[in-house]
N, C-alpha and C positions, 0 to 999 in steps of 0.2 A: 468802540466800547464806551458806554456812558458809565459814570461813577459818581458817588456821593461821598465826600470826604468830610467827616465831622471831627474836628480837632478841639477838644476842650482845653481851657486854660490849665496849665500844670499837668498836661498829659504825661503818663508814665510809660505807656506802651501803645502799640498800634496793631489792630487786627483787620486783615482783608477778609471780607465776608461775601460769599457767593450765595445766590438765592436758590430755592428749590425748583423742581421741574415745572410746576404749574403757575408760579407767581414770581414777579420780578422783584427788583431791589426796593421798590416802594411799597411792597405788601405790608399789611399791618404787623405781621410777625417780625419782619425785618426792621421795620420802624421801631417797634417796641424793644427789640434786642439792642439796637443801636443806641436808643435813648438811655437805656439802663447802663450800658457799658460806658457811654460818655459821662454819665453821672458819677461813675466810679473812676473817672479820669483815664479811661481806655479809649483812645481815638479809634474810629472805625472808618473803613474804606469799603463801601458797598459798591458792587459793580454788576453789570448786566451781561449775560451771555448773548451772542449775536441773534439767536432765534427769538429771544424775548424782545430784543431791541427792534427786530423787524416784525414783531407781532405774529410770529408763526407759532403754531401749537406744538409741533413736534420738536424735541430738543435736537441740537446740532449733533453731528457724529462725534464720538469720543475724542478724536484727534483735535477737532475744533474747540471742544470744551476745555481740554487740558491746555491747549495753546492759549486760550483766553485766561485761564487761571494763572499761567506763567506770566503773561503780559500784565495782568492786574497786580500781581505781587510785585513786579518790578516797578510799576507805576506808584503803588502804595509806598514802597521804599523811598522813591524819589520825592514823594510828597512830604515825608517826615523822616529824613535820613538819620536823625538823632535818636529816634525811638526804637526800642526793641520790637521786632516784627513777628507777628503770628498770622495764621491763616485758618480758614475753615468755612463753614457755611451750613445751610439748611439742606438736609436730605441729599438730593443730587449734587448740590453745590459742594457739600462736604466730601462726598465720595469722589468727585472729580478733582478736588484739591489733593486728596491722598493719592489718587491715581497719578496725577502729575508728579507728586513727590516721589512715588515709587519708580517713575521713569527717569528721574534725574533730580538732583538737589534743587530745591526752591531757594534761591540765594537769599541768605539772611534770615529765613524763617526759623523760629525756635520751637514751634509746636503747632499742632493742628487740632481744632475743636470741631466736633460734629454735633450739630443740633438735630438728632434723629438720623442715625446712619441707616440707609435703606438696604438692609442685608439681603432681602429677597422680595419677590412679588407677593402680594397679599394671598394668604392661603397656600403658599408654596414654599415652606421652609427649606432653607439651603444655605450654604456658606460660600458659594463660588464667588460672589461679589466681594468677598473679603480676602481672596487669595493674594491680592496685591499688597495687602497691609504688611506682610512679612518683609517686604522690600522698602518699607518706609522707616527710615532711621531717625525719626523724630519722636518726641513725646506726643501722645495723643490723648485727648479727653473726649469720651463718648457720653453724651447726654441722651438718655433713652427713657421712654415711658413703658410701663408694664402692659398697656393695652395697644401697643404699636403693632398693627398688622403687617408692617414691613420689616420687623425685627423681633423675632421670637427670642426672648432672652435665653432660653434653653439652647439656642443655636449660637447666640452671640458670645455668651460667657466663655465657652471653650476657646473660641477664636482669640479673645482678649487674654486668656490665660497663657496661650502660646506666645503672645507678644511680650509677656513678662512686665518688667517695670516701665516699658515704654507706654503702656496703655493704662488709663484710669477710667472707671465707669461710675457715672452718677445716675441713679435710677429715680424716676419720678413715679411714685405709686399712683396707679389709676390714670396716668397720662397716655394719650394716644399719639399718633405720629406728629401731630401739631401741638402736642402737650396740653390739649384740652382735657379737663378733668370733669367727672360727673358731679352734679350738684350735691349728691349725698356724701361726697368726700369731705365736705365742709370747707373746701378751699376754692378760691377763685383762680381763673386763668392768670390774672395779673400777679397773684401771689406766687404761682408756679414760675412765671417768668422772672420774678424777683429772685427766686431761689436759683434758677438756672444761671442767670447773669452774675449773681454773687459768686457762684461756684467757678464760673469762667474767669472772673476777675481775680479770684484767689489763686487759681491755677497759673494765670499769667504772671501775677505778682511774684510767685515763688520761682518760676522759671526765669523771669527777667531780673530777679534780684532787686525788686523795687518795693518800697513800703508805702503805707497810706498816709504818712506824715505830710 
């Protein structure tokens, strides 16, 4: 497993981030998220699933993906044992993180952040992919766009309601699965990423009990 560890001076927390299905840890989205979190003094530990490392197109079986999540979280914790630890990722990466957490506690992890939870296949609304979330005993932050074809908010909101206080939802109006927004929105993708990462940093600060001083 390859990983990129960005540890800013004065870091207040650490988050292990998994990439999405079609792009690795060096994808522009992952780079942009990491840079913004580091600027907020949140250290990041980006890592690669085996299939991406080997340049294969099809993702690994779920068991391999969840084992990778668990190994990455352990490696991240060893990289900065003094920092409060969080986990999550983009799309598939986030879902595999919560799947691993549902199967057994991720040691030291205080919460999971999802950058676009892939609730269902495009055009096929359903909730089966979220069934495991009821077994996740951690706070969860869902960052979702209103134009995301992989997460109809009409399907997602009831799921999160059932999770109660464990789940928080941050909605990006006009955002798609990659949080791209239309030009007529008057916003840029960079501004949307600023918003997302500020929300993640705020959520982490509250759960970790750290301030911005």
